[in-house]
C-alpha positions as CSV (number, residue, x, y, z in Angstrom):
1,M,-49.2,-54.5,11.0
2,E,-46.7,-55.9,8.5
3,T,-46.9,-52.8,6.4
4,T,-46.2,-50.6,9.5
5,R,-43.2,-52.7,10.5
6,R,-41.8,-52.6,7.0
7,T,-42.4,-48.9,6.8
8,L,-40.6,-48.3,10.1
9,M,-37.7,-50.4,9.0
10,L,-37.3,-48.6,5.7
11,S,-37.6,-45.2,7.4
12,S,-34.8,-46.2,9.9
13,M,-32.5,-47.4,7.1
14,A,-33.1,-44.2,5.2
15,A,-32.3,-42.1,8.3
16,V,-29.0,-44.0,8.9
17,A,-28.1,-43.6,5.2
18,A,-28.8,-39.9,5.4
19,N,-26.6,-39.5,8.5
20,L,-23.8,-41.4,6.8
21,D,-24.0,-39.2,3.7
22,A,-23.9,-36.1,5.8
23,T,-20.8,-37.3,7.7
24,R,-19.0,-38.1,4.5
25,A,-19.9,-34.7,3.0
26,A,-18.5,-33.0,6.1
27,D,-15.2,-34.7,5.6
28,R,-14.7,-33.6,2.0
29,P,-14.8,-30.2,0.1
30,E,-18.2,-29.1,-1.1
31,V,-18.9,-30.2,-4.6
32,G,-18.4,-27.3,-7.1
33,R,-16.7,-25.0,-4.5
34,A,-13.0,-24.6,-4.0
35,R,-11.6,-24.6,-0.4
36,Q,-10.6,-21.1,0.3
37,R,-7.2,-20.2,1.6
38,P,-6.8,-17.6,4.4
39,A,-6.4,-14.1,3.0
40,W,-2.8,-13.1,2.5
41,E,-2.1,-9.8,4.3
42,P,1.4,-8.5,3.8
43,M,2.3,-5.0,5.2
44,I,1.6,-2.5,2.4
45,S,3.7,0.5,3.6
46,E,6.1,3.1,2.3
47,N,9.5,4.5,2.8
48,L,8.9,7.7,4.7
49,P,11.1,10.8,4.7
50,D,10.0,11.7,8.2
51,V,7.4,10.9,10.8
52,K,5.7,14.3,10.9
53,P,1.9,14.1,11.6
54,S,1.0,15.1,8.0
55,T,3.2,12.4,6.5
56,L,1.7,9.8,8.9
57,R,-1.8,11.0,8.1
58,W,-1.1,10.5,4.4
59,L,0.1,6.9,5.0
60,K,-2.9,6.1,7.2
61,Q,-5.3,7.6,4.6
62,L,-4.0,5.1,2.1
63,G,-4.7,2.2,4.5
64,G,-1.1,1.8,5.7
65,K,-0.6,0.5,9.2
66,H,3.2,0.1,9.4
67,V,5.9,2.8,9.0
68,I,9.2,2.2,7.2
69,F,11.2,5.2,8.4
70,Q,14.0,5.7,5.8
71,G,14.8,9.4,6.2
72,T,16.3,9.0,9.7
73,D,19.2,11.5,9.4
74,R,17.5,14.0,11.7
75,V,16.7,11.5,14.5
76,D,20.0,12.5,16.0
77,P,19.5,16.3,16.1
78,D,22.7,16.9,18.1
79,G,25.1,15.1,15.7
80,K,26.3,12.6,18.3
81,G,26.7,9.9,15.7
82,F,24.3,7.5,17.5
83,W,20.7,7.4,18.8
84,T,19.7,7.2,22.4
85,L,16.5,5.6,23.6
86,A,15.0,9.1,23.9
87,D,15.9,9.9,20.3
88,V,14.1,6.8,19.1
89,Q,11.1,7.3,21.4
90,R,10.4,10.7,19.9
91,A,10.0,9.1,16.5
92,K,8.0,6.2,17.8
93,R,5.7,8.5,19.8
94,N,4.6,10.2,16.6
95,C,3.7,6.8,15.1
96,D,1.9,5.6,18.2
97,Q,-0.2,8.8,18.3
98,A,-1.1,8.3,14.7
99,G,-2.2,4.7,15.4
100,L,0.7,3.3,13.3
101,V,3.4,0.8,14.0
102,L,7.0,1.9,13.6
103,E,8.2,-1.3,11.8
104,S,11.7,-0.3,10.6
105,M,14.3,2.5,10.8
106,M,17.3,3.0,8.5
107,I,20.7,3.2,10.1
108,P,22.2,6.5,8.7
109,I,25.2,5.7,6.5
110,G,26.8,8.8,7.9
111,F,27.1,6.9,11.2
112,Y,29.8,4.6,9.7
113,R,31.6,6.5,6.9
114,A,35.0,5.6,8.3
115,A,34.0,2.0,8.3
116,C,33.0,2.3,4.6
117,F,36.3,4.0,3.8
118,G,38.4,1.6,5.9
119,Q,39.7,4.5,7.9
120,P,40.7,5.1,11.6
121,G,37.7,5.8,13.8
122,R,35.7,2.8,12.6
123,D,36.0,1.0,15.9
124,E,34.3,4.0,17.6
125,E,31.6,4.0,14.9
126,I,31.0,0.3,15.4
127,E,30.4,0.9,19.1
128,K,28.0,3.8,18.3
129,V,26.0,1.8,15.8
130,C,25.8,-1.1,18.3
131,R,24.5,1.4,20.9
132,T,22.0,2.7,18.3
133,I,20.8,-0.9,17.7
134,R,20.3,-1.5,21.4
135,A,18.3,1.8,21.7
136,V,16.0,0.9,18.8
137,A,15.4,-2.6,20.1
138,E,14.6,-1.2,23.6
139,A,12.1,1.1,22.1
140,G,10.3,-1.9,20.6
141,V,11.1,-1.3,16.9
142,P,11.6,-4.8,15.3
143,M,13.9,-4.0,12.4
144,M,16.7,-1.8,11.0
145,E,17.8,-1.4,7.4
146,W,21.4,-0.8,6.4
147,R,23.6,-0.3,3.3
148,F,27.4,-0.5,2.8
149,W,29.2,1.3,0.0
150,P,31.5,4.3,0.2
151,D,30.5,5.7,-3.2
152,F,27.0,6.4,-1.9
153,Y,25.8,8.8,-4.5
154,W,22.6,9.1,-6.5
155,D,23.4,11.5,-9.4
156,D,25.6,11.9,-12.5
157,R,28.7,11.0,-10.5
158,V,27.5,7.4,-10.7
159,G,25.9,7.5,-14.2
160,Y,22.3,8.6,-13.3
161,Y,20.5,11.2,-15.4
162,E,16.9,12.3,-16.1
163,V,14.7,11.4,-19.1
164,P,11.1,12.2,-20.0
165,G,8.6,9.4,-19.5
166,R,4.9,8.9,-19.9
167,G,3.1,12.2,-20.0
168,D,6.5,14.0,-19.6
169,A,6.9,12.4,-16.1
170,R,10.5,12.7,-14.9
171,F,12.2,9.3,-15.1
172,R,15.6,8.4,-13.6
173,A,17.9,6.5,-16.0
174,F,21.3,4.9,-15.7
175,D,24.0,4.4,-18.4
176,Y,27.3,2.9,-17.4
177,E,28.9,4.4,-20.5
178,R,28.6,7.8,-18.8
179,V,31.1,6.7,-16.1
180,R,33.0,3.8,-17.6
181,D,36.1,5.8,-18.2
182,A,35.7,8.3,-15.3
183,E,38.6,8.8,-12.8
184,P,38.4,7.2,-9.4
185,F,36.7,9.3,-6.7
186,D,39.3,11.6,-5.0
187,E,37.9,10.9,-1.6
188,I,37.8,7.1,-2.0
189,G,40.5,6.0,-4.5
190,V,40.6,2.4,-5.8
191,V,39.1,-0.4,-3.7
192,D,39.2,-4.0,-5.0
193,E,36.6,-6.7,-4.1
194,Q,38.8,-8.4,-1.6
195,A,39.5,-5.2,0.3
196,M,35.8,-4.2,0.2
197,W,34.7,-7.5,1.7
198,A,37.4,-7.1,4.4
199,R,36.1,-3.7,5.3
200,F,32.5,-4.8,5.3
201,L,33.0,-7.9,7.5
202,Y,35.2,-6.0,10.0
203,F,32.2,-3.7,10.5
204,A,29.3,-6.2,10.0
205,K,30.3,-9.0,12.3
206,P,29.9,-7.0,15.6
207,I,26.9,-5.2,14.2
208,V,25.1,-8.5,13.5
209,E,26.2,-9.8,16.9
210,A,24.7,-6.8,18.6
211,A,21.4,-7.2,16.7
212,E,21.2,-10.8,17.6
213,K,21.7,-10.0,21.3
214,A,19.1,-7.3,21.1
215,D,16.7,-9.6,19.1
216,I,16.2,-7.1,16.3
217,R,16.2,-7.9,12.6
218,L,18.6,-6.4,10.1
219,S,17.9,-5.9,6.4
220,M,20.7,-5.2,3.9
221,H,20.0,-3.3,0.7
222,P,22.0,-4.3,-2.4
223,N,24.2,-1.9,-4.3
224,D,22.4,0.6,-6.6
225,P,23.3,1.0,-9.4
226,P,24.3,-2.7,-9.4
227,V,27.6,-2.7,-11.3
228,A,30.6,-4.7,-10.3
229,N,32.9,-1.7,-10.2
230,M,32.0,2.0,-10.0
231,R,35.0,4.2,-10.9
232,G,37.5,1.9,-9.2
233,V,35.3,0.9,-6.2
234,A,34.2,-2.7,-6.0
235,R,30.5,-3.1,-5.3
236,I,30.1,-6.4,-3.4
237,F,26.3,-6.5,-3.5
238,H,25.9,-5.8,-7.2
239,H,24.6,-9.3,-7.8
240,T,22.6,-11.9,-6.0
241,D,25.7,-14.0,-5.7
242,G,27.1,-11.3,-3.4
243,L,23.9,-11.4,-1.3
244,R,24.2,-15.2,-1.0
245,R,27.8,-14.8,0.3
246,F,26.6,-12.1,2.7
247,L,24.1,-14.5,4.3
248,K,26.7,-17.3,4.3
249,E,29.3,-15.1,6.0
250,L,26.7,-13.8,8.5
251,P,24.2,-16.6,9.0
252,S,22.5,-15.2,12.1
253,R,18.8,-15.7,12.4
254,V,18.3,-11.9,12.5
255,N,20.1,-11.3,9.3
256,G,18.3,-10.8,6.0
257,I,18.0,-8.7,2.9
258,T,16.0,-5.9,1.4
259,F,14.7,-7.5,-1.8
260,C,14.8,-4.3,-3.9
261,Q,13.0,-5.7,-6.8
262,G,14.0,-2.8,-9.0
263,T,17.7,-3.3,-8.3
264,I,17.5,-7.0,-8.6
265,T,15.7,-6.6,-12.0
266,E,18.6,-4.3,-13.1
267,M,21.0,-7.1,-12.3
268,G,19.6,-9.1,-15.2
269,V,18.7,-12.2,-13.1
270,D,15.5,-14.3,-13.0
271,V,13.6,-12.2,-10.4
272,L,11.0,-14.8,-9.6
273,K,13.6,-17.4,-9.1
274,E,15.5,-15.1,-6.7
275,I,12.3,-14.4,-4.7
276,R,11.8,-18.1,-4.3
277,H,15.5,-18.6,-3.3
278,F,15.7,-15.9,-0.6
279,G,12.0,-16.0,0.4
280,G,12.1,-19.7,0.7
281,Q,14.8,-19.3,3.3
282,G,12.9,-16.6,5.2
283,R,15.7,-14.1,4.4
284,I,13.6,-11.4,2.8
285,H,12.9,-8.8,5.5
286,L,11.7,-6.0,3.3
287,V,10.5,-5.6,-0.3
288,H,11.1,-2.5,-2.5
289,F,8.4,-3.2,-5.1
290,R,9.3,-1.0,-8.1
291,A,9.7,-1.4,-11.8
292,V,12.4,-0.8,-14.4
293,R,13.0,-1.2,-18.1
294,G,16.3,-2.7,-19.1
295,T,19.3,-4.0,-17.2
296,V,22.9,-3.1,-16.5
297,P,24.6,-1.4,-18.3
298,R,21.6,0.7,-19.2
299,Y,18.1,0.9,-17.7
300,T,15.3,3.3,-16.7
301,E,13.2,3.5,-13.6
302,V,9.6,3.6,-14.7
303,F,6.0,3.6,-13.4
304,I,5.1,0.5,-11.5
305,D,2.7,-0.7,-14.3
306,E,5.1,-0.4,-17.2
307,G,8.3,-2.3,-16.3
308,D,9.8,-5.5,-17.7
309,I,8.7,-7.7,-14.8
310,D,5.1,-9.1,-14.6
311,M,4.2,-7.5,-11.2
312,L,1.2,-9.8,-10.6
313,E,3.4,-12.9,-11.0
314,A,6.0,-11.3,-8.7
315,M,3.3,-10.7,-6.1
316,K,2.0,-14.2,-6.4
317,T,5.5,-15.5,-5.8
318,Y,5.9,-13.5,-2.6
319,R,2.7,-15.2,-1.4
320,E,3.9,-18.6,-2.6
321,V,7.0,-18.3,-0.4
322,G,5.0,-17.1,2.6
323,Y,6.4,-13.6,2.8
324,T,4.2,-11.4,5.0
325,G,6.6,-8.5,5.7
326,P,6.5,-4.9,4.4
327,F,6.2,-3.8,0.8
328,V,7.2,-0.2,-0.2
329,S,7.4,1.4,-3.6
330,D,10.8,2.9,-2.8
331,H,11.3,5.2,-5.9
332,T,8.8,6.9,-8.0
333,P,8.9,8.9,-11.2
334,G,8.4,12.7,-10.8
335,V,4.8,13.6,-11.7
336,E,3.0,16.9,-12.3
337,G,2.4,18.9,-9.1
338,D,4.2,16.4,-6.8
339,T,6.2,17.2,-3.7
340,P,10.0,16.7,-3.8
341,W,9.6,13.4,-2.0
342,G,6.9,12.2,-4.4
343,H,3.6,11.8,-2.5
344,I,1.5,11.6,-5.6
345,G,3.7,9.2,-7.5
346,R,4.0,7.0,-4.4
347,T,0.2,7.1,-3.9
348,F,-0.2,5.6,-7.4
349,S,2.3,2.9,-6.6
350,H,0.7,2.2,-3.3
351,G,-2.8,1.7,-4.8
352,Y,-1.3,-0.5,-7.5
353,M,0.4,-2.7,-4.9
354,R,-2.8,-3.0,-2.8
355,G,-4.7,-3.9,-5.9
356,L,-2.2,-6.7,-6.8
357,V,-2.6,-8.1,-3.3
358,H,-6.4,-8.2,-3.8
359,A,-5.9,-9.9,-7.1
360,V,-3.6,-12.5,-5.7
361,N,-6.1,-13.3,-2.9
362,A,-9.0,-13.5,-5.4
363,T,-7.1,-16.0,-7.6
364,A,-5.6,-18.1,-4.8
């Protein structure tokens, strides 16, 4: 009898101890296993030249779900200088039918040339751009990208030229010496920094106010190439200091920047530090994830895997600051057999970005 009582008592104590150990184990991480973070899933997308069914199929075949519509000049087929709801819905309908989300549309810089030039007619342009913003918001598109510089050129007029790259790919390079002593543009003249800020803020304040009322985000792209002065024209977003002032002057919750990693690398700043600065404030609305070698006054746009910046560390930093918005490759070198827009080159960049996201998640 005594043996039975003692056995029962020991059994009861063992059961209590086992339950207590189980409770404690449930309250702490499993030994030898790291607690996993939720998978980071930013929007891996691409700047699209159009929203034709074939272009959208290409994006979907690569696993894209969100459309960054950059080539928007033909959304206004009648040349009105603004978009109606019907104009935007035509573009959105194509995306909807493809099972994709139209995430962003570029405001055509042609809609506000007078504003960039500081000329009469800019008030009418402001009203038309505000009307466009309202139409895009009404269609359910959450973001618009914009730019602001009158010398909006991408060729030898601003120091760009072509050089051979890996496997004779066509790289775009920039050398400020090619334009340092060039005469001012006939159509623009000389514009100092103070005048350019005045032009920009005159235009931007009502634009941001309209976006805030419509509850749609705006994303400003920095100057490219990022030089302080291009043939007599001040470029106010040639450095991250200018982007800081931009956000200070226009502190609206809808206002943010396109973190063009290529352009910001070209500025010669600490790219990871700038990701932490702007991303930590929630002000990065779109990322152009591309690589360059060199900085102003001389650099070359290269393949995504051969630039000066450690792209894995950059991707880790975007996760660190909690950025979950769109990534696009933006520019691509010209490769053999590619289309003028660069489907093949962008496909390489897209796969590389997606691989980096997987790598970041695997090491988190």
